[in-house]
C-alpha angles and dihedrals in degrees: 000000000000120000094263092052092046091055094048094042091053089056090049089055092048090052095046095104090050093052092045092052091049092049090051091051090053090046092054092048106044121174124191126232116309092005098080095123099130090041091055091047091054091050089051091050091053092048090049089054090050092046099240116140115232145174139194123266129182088011097276100034127095128223126192139168133207126186124205121229099209112117110262125225107207127345114351116248129223130202129188120214122198137197124176115223111187127110132212135253091251128127108232118235098186118112095208121137090247095051117150114282091199114083113230094014129093143159092240097155105049100258089131087061094047090050095049094044092053092049087050091051091048090053093053095042090050093057092044101049089129089066096064143037128213128036138303119206115200120200124184100194126207128207103028093143091061097037094250116112108059099059098051090051093047096041089053089065092244097137103031095110093056123100095194137036125198135181139164135213131191115246118201091189092059121074116252110260093040131090135199115225109168127166119227128018114010103154135022129244113259125219120177119205139184121199117199115197119198120201137153126268123235140144111286089236090066104039091159089069093057139044112240109224091181091057092047091050090050091052090050091052093052097040094048089070090061088065086065099040100035108022099041130060114255085231092064125080110235129156128184109185125181110192104167132049124172122177143154136007106235140016094248100043125088103241111254095189136029133178131197130188126194149133142246119215123189140143100219122074090212094051089045091056094045095046092051091050092048094049091050092050091046094051095048095044093047091051092048092049090061097040101265139098134237134201128190132214120197137196122189100214097175146335122246113284107238116175114224108244096223095047091046092052089053094050090045089056090055092045093048089055095044100042107016126253093271089064098050115084111202100175131041140133112291116244126240089214114102136226126184093220077093087081091057091054092048090055098035121022109247148122142248120226122206109214116206113242102165125111122175089213086069108040093193089067089062101050119108120277113265090033116133089236095052117140137148137230098248092219083079087072090065092053092046095049092045093051093048091048103040098041090049094052094043094047094047090049093048093243096130 
């Protein structure tokens, strides 16, 4: 570490108990997407205590700015930092002292940690304004799990003056103390779809007098996989997943209606467009073949998350210095999970860092995200807060 990083990192260590306590409060009081009212209020309380002005964005999100006082040589820089804050509709199965107090809701993806780490970084940056020039924009974003929060914040012009964007995410499959900073594709785009199939009811003993929506839906499910195996190159990453099928009303009635819900995950905008068009054609043609009709509803949850090479190289430089090169992973398999921080990077070049939160001594820190046993090794909070803080200062000062 250089001397600047040592000074900031020491303050991160001194604030560790504060950040841990804040993370545990968020964990005990989870709120699902677009309902993060108490979460936003707690963020605002912390910012008031720090002395950073703030305002609401996207209803339950929080926006704040902080300007450095260090003399600036040349044009002032601006960076936007993001933490997502929503929980999941999951019933927690951990027996920890900070277990969720809200039945059926849980921070099962680490957003409580992202939130607390960014508040911790804001606290340190606020008391070290003399160490940097330019401006930091903080965004605590709601609704990541449903692909909602990023676009309202961005479309409102809140981050347009920034030249860099930066965010972090916990990673249970990465050892605590390490971080993944990889240029290029990291996460897939996410499209949600619903297919409604309309048939004609009849007694099952006379199927020719009806149109079996359940059968049509089944054919769509099976045939959709051929779009992956036969209409897409094996070298491309494409996933069509159908996770919900509802059909029929009784065992002896030809199903008049059926409904499917699923998702498409890809890394290429062109393949994304083609796969959506092919699925729509397949569903409608399959329904027509058997005498029914089909209609599709789409929701564009997020674009593919593609880390900007220049921004990633900058953040890697900070991480190498902070953690050592052996603890910075620069290449790994991209993930078909999505994250709408992608929209930040599309508007403002930036990168997303995956902070290791797994520790074999605590098996629950290594389970998959969205699992009811999910937890983190809280030493990951130190890494997250330090990355937020040090990369921000070094970018604003032109040191990376």
